[in-house]
TIVOLO-878590 format. One line per 10 residues: their letters; for each residue x, y, z of C-alpha. Coordinates in steps of 0.2 Angstrom, whole numbers. Layout:
N
a) X Y Z; ...
***
This chain:
218
xxxxxxxxxx) -483 221 1088; -465 217 1093; -471 213 1110; -481 229 1113; -500 230 1115; -509 236 1099; -521 250 1100; -540 247 1099; -542 260 1085; -534 257 1067
xxxxxxxxxx) -530 269 1054; -535 262 1036; -526 270 1022; -527 267 1003; -514 255 995; -501 264 985; -495 255 970; -479 257 961; -460 256 965; -454 261 982
xxxxxxxxxx) -440 274 985; -432 283 999; -426 301 998; -411 305 1010; -410 323 1015; -400 334 1027; -407 350 1033; -414 357 1017; -403 348 1005; -407 332 995
xxxxxxxxxx) -392 320 997; -399 307 985; -413 294 981; -413 276 985; -422 262 975; -429 249 987; -432 231 984; -447 223 993; -452 205 997; -469 198 993
xxxxxxxxxx) -485 205 999; -493 207 1011; -477 210 1021; -466 219 1009; -450 216 1019; -435 226 1012; -423 214 1003; -411 227 996; -407 245 992; -398 253 977
xxxxxxxxxx) -390 270 978; -392 281 968; -408 275 961; -405 270 943; -421 278 937; -427 292 948; -445 298 944; -447 316 941; -453 327 956; -449 313 969
xxxxxxxxxx) -435 322 978; -445 338 978; -460 330 985; -450 322 999; -441 339 1004; -458 347 1004; -465 334 1016; -450 336 1028; -452 355 1027; -471 354 1030
xxxxxxxxxx) -468 344 1046; -455 356 1052; -441 343 1052; -428 352 1042; -414 349 1055; -401 337 1051; -405 320 1043; -422 314 1037; -427 298 1028; -443 299 1018
xxxxxxxxxx) -451 284 1010; -462 286 995; -470 276 981; -472 282 964; -489 278 958; -500 281 942; -503 299 949; -486 303 954; -476 302 971; -485 296 987
xxxxxxxxxx) -477 299 1004; -477 283 1015; -468 290 1030; -456 304 1035; -443 300 1048; -432 313 1056; -417 302 1058; -403 293 1048; -410 279 1037; -408 261 1043
xxxxxxxxxx) -404 246 1032; -386 251 1030; -391 265 1018; -378 278 1025; -365 265 1021; -371 265 1003; -371 284 1002; -354 285 1009; -347 272 996; -356 279 981
xxxxxxxxxx) -356 298 985; -342 300 997; -354 308 1010; -353 302 1028; -370 306 1035; -366 299 1052; -352 311 1054; -362 325 1047; -376 321 1060; -364 321 1074
xxxxxxxxxx) -356 338 1068; -374 345 1067; -378 340 1085; -363 349 1092; -367 365 1083; -357 364 1067; -364 367 1050; -359 352 1039; -364 352 1021; -364 334 1015
xxxxxxxxxx) -363 337 996; -359 321 985; -341 321 981; -341 307 968; -353 297 957; -352 279 959; -365 265 963; -368 255 978; -380 241 982; -385 230 997
xxxxxxxxxx) -394 214 997; -400 205 1013; -400 186 1016; -417 182 1024; -421 167 1035; -435 156 1028; -438 144 1043; -438 145 1062; -427 136 1074; -410 137 1082
xxxxxxxxxx) -395 141 1072; -383 127 1071; -370 133 1058; -367 148 1047; -356 149 1032; -351 158 1015; -344 174 1023; -327 171 1016; -334 167 999; -345 183 999
xxxxxxxxxx) -331 194 1004; -319 187 991; -331 192 976; -327 207 965; -333 224 971; -339 218 988; -336 231 1001; -345 223 1016; -352 206 1020; -358 200 1037
xxxxxxxxxx) -368 186 1045; -378 193 1060; -383 177 1069; -372 164 1077; -374 146 1082; -387 145 1096; -397 160 1090; -416 157 1091; -424 162 1075; -442 167 1073
xxxxxxxxxx) -450 172 1057; -458 189 1060; -460 195 1041; -450 210 1045; -432 216 1045; -429 205 1059; -429 190 1047; -412 196 1040; -397 185 1045; -384 193 1034
xxxxxxxxxx) -380 206 1021; -368 211 1007; -363 228 1001; -355 230 984; -350 244 972; -348 246 954; -346 258 939; -365 257 936; -381 252 945; -383 235 936
xxxxxxxxxx) -365 230 941; -367 235 959; -383 226 961; -377 210 953; -362 210 964; -372 212 979; -384 199 974; -371 186 970; -362 190 987; -378 189 998
xxxxxxxx) -382 172 989; -366 165 996; -372 167 1014; -381 153 1022; -385 144 1039; -393 129 1045; -406 127 1059; -414 113 1070
***
């Protein structure tokens, strides 16, 4: 996988049904819950995130914090992914690090919490307390490649950045880039981050902006 040899032994786990979330924690504090948008099975490529999650199931954050503590990972940032199934929350993975997928940027814009700065401060011996300072909403949507080939042109960035509420928009490939469909986060070629007064507005703005991003290949 990703150029590395696969082990000869496989761990088979039950499929967990239900919507997917991540819980962002710092030390022993829950910073917030992220709603995750996934692509089609069997790959479930993440296509976007909403922060804070508009509908957070009960005991989700508590379950994530207990998982972090059970593994002895209560130092600095942790990113715990869960699904909420018929029997409640199911832990998918616990990561003792900052989240990827631009989630720290969403947290910063929606809650006023700089998780990157807090992590650096923690690493040098300070005791930051990243508590939410405001209650706004932020979303990100990714533009995903649907074909392989060599990129010949990209566009739509100015249009995306000019839409209401758009905070960030980028295209992460350039003409000459060789694209290979991997059914993973590597298929993303751009993204848009937007904010709004409520979850639905932020999500709609991010979706509209990401839809402006395009590329051609040969």
